C-alpha positions as CSV (number, residue, x, y, z in Angstrom):
1,M,-16.5,-35.8,50.7
2,I,-17.5,-35.2,47.0
3,E,-20.5,-32.9,47.0
4,L,-21.0,-31.6,43.8
5,V,-20.6,-32.1,39.9
6,S,-21.3,-28.8,38.1
7,A,-23.0,-30.0,34.9
8,P,-22.8,-26.5,33.1
9,D,-19.0,-26.6,33.8
10,C,-18.3,-30.3,33.0
11,I,-16.9,-31.0,29.7
12,G,-17.3,-34.8,29.9
13,C,-13.6,-35.6,30.0
14,D,-14.1,-38.4,32.6
15,K,-10.9,-37.5,34.5
16,C,-12.7,-37.7,37.7
17,V,-13.9,-41.1,36.8
18,E,-10.4,-42.1,36.0
19,V,-8.6,-40.8,39.0
20,C,-10.9,-41.8,41.7
21,P,-9.4,-44.5,43.7
22,T,-12.7,-45.7,45.2
23,D,-15.0,-45.7,42.0
24,V,-17.3,-42.9,43.4
25,F,-18.5,-41.8,39.9
26,D,-20.5,-43.5,37.2
27,R,-20.4,-42.5,33.7
28,T,-23.4,-41.2,31.9
29,I,-24.8,-41.0,28.3
30,S,-24.7,-37.2,28.6
31,G,-21.1,-37.2,29.5
32,V,-21.5,-35.4,32.9
33,P,-20.5,-38.0,35.6
34,V,-22.9,-38.8,38.4
35,I,-21.8,-39.3,42.1
36,A,-23.3,-42.8,42.5
37,R,-21.4,-43.9,45.6
38,Q,-20.9,-40.7,47.7
39,S,-20.2,-42.8,51.0
40,D,-17.2,-44.5,49.3
41,C,-15.4,-41.1,48.9
42,Q,-12.3,-40.7,50.8
43,T,-12.0,-37.1,50.5
44,C,-8.7,-37.5,48.7
45,F,-9.4,-34.5,46.4
46,M,-8.0,-36.2,43.5
47,C,-11.2,-35.6,41.3
48,E,-11.3,-32.0,42.2
49,A,-7.6,-31.5,41.5
50,Y,-7.6,-33.2,38.0
51,C,-10.9,-31.6,36.9
52,P,-9.8,-29.4,34.0
53,T,-12.7,-27.1,34.3
54,D,-13.1,-26.9,38.2
55,A,-16.5,-28.4,37.9
56,L,-16.3,-30.4,41.0
57,Y,-16.5,-29.5,44.8
58,V,-15.1,-31.9,47.6
59,H,-15.9,-30.7,51.1
60,P,-12.9,-31.1,53.4
61,Q,-15.0,-33.0,56.0
62,S,-15.6,-36.4,55.4
63,A,-19.6,-36.4,55.8
64,P,-22.1,-35.0,53.4
65,V,-22.8,-31.3,53.7
66,G,-26.4,-32.1,53.1
67,S,-27.4,-29.9,50.2
68,A,-25.4,-28.7,47.2
69,D,-27.4,-25.4,47.6
70,V,-25.1,-24.4,50.5
71,I,-22.0,-24.7,48.4
72,E,-21.0,-21.2,47.4
73,R,-19.8,-20.9,43.7
74,D,-16.3,-19.6,44.8
75,H,-15.6,-22.7,46.8
76,I,-15.8,-24.9,43.5
77,G,-12.2,-25.6,42.2
78,R,-10.6,-23.9,45.3
79,Y,-8.4,-26.9,46.0
80,R,-6.8,-26.9,42.6
81,E,-5.9,-23.3,43.2
82,K,-4.7,-24.1,46.8
83,I,-2.2,-26.7,45.5
84,G,-0.8,-24.3,43.0
85,W,-2.5,-25.7,39.9
86,G,-4.1,-22.5,39.1
87,K,-7.8,-21.6,38.8
88,G,-8.6,-24.1,36.1
89,R,-7.7,-25.0,32.6
90,E,-9.3,-24.2,29.4
91,P,-10.8,-27.3,27.6
92,G,-8.2,-29.1,25.8
93,A,-5.2,-27.2,27.5
94,L,-2.4,-29.1,29.2
95,T,-1.5,-26.3,31.7
96,A,-3.6,-24.0,33.9
97,V,-4.8,-20.6,33.0
98,G,-2.6,-17.7,34.2
99,P,1.0,-16.5,34.1
100,E,3.6,-19.0,33.2
101,V,5.7,-20.2,36.2
102,P,9.3,-20.7,35.2
103,R,10.7,-24.0,35.7
104,P,14.1,-24.4,37.2
105,I,16.8,-25.4,34.9
106,A,18.2,-29.0,35.5
107,T,22.0,-28.8,36.2
């Protein structure tokens, strides 16, 4: 379940708003989305995976943790790393930060 949007890390790109299949987030004037319908979260990790700056944390259990204070900083963006998308992207970058991974040549 979506637990946290880290405002200092958010760049206001609205990727999370766009990819969420259940419309959990609301856009705000500040640009930092708010978790408006947490109970609608399907724990699909789409928002966390597509967040270009690792500003979101989705807990793998489908029930609220209770407090964002119990979420350790190193958990934020961990799903992106686990699926091989790197530790995050620089704002405006199209690829993950880190060493380039060679792509297979099509034959």
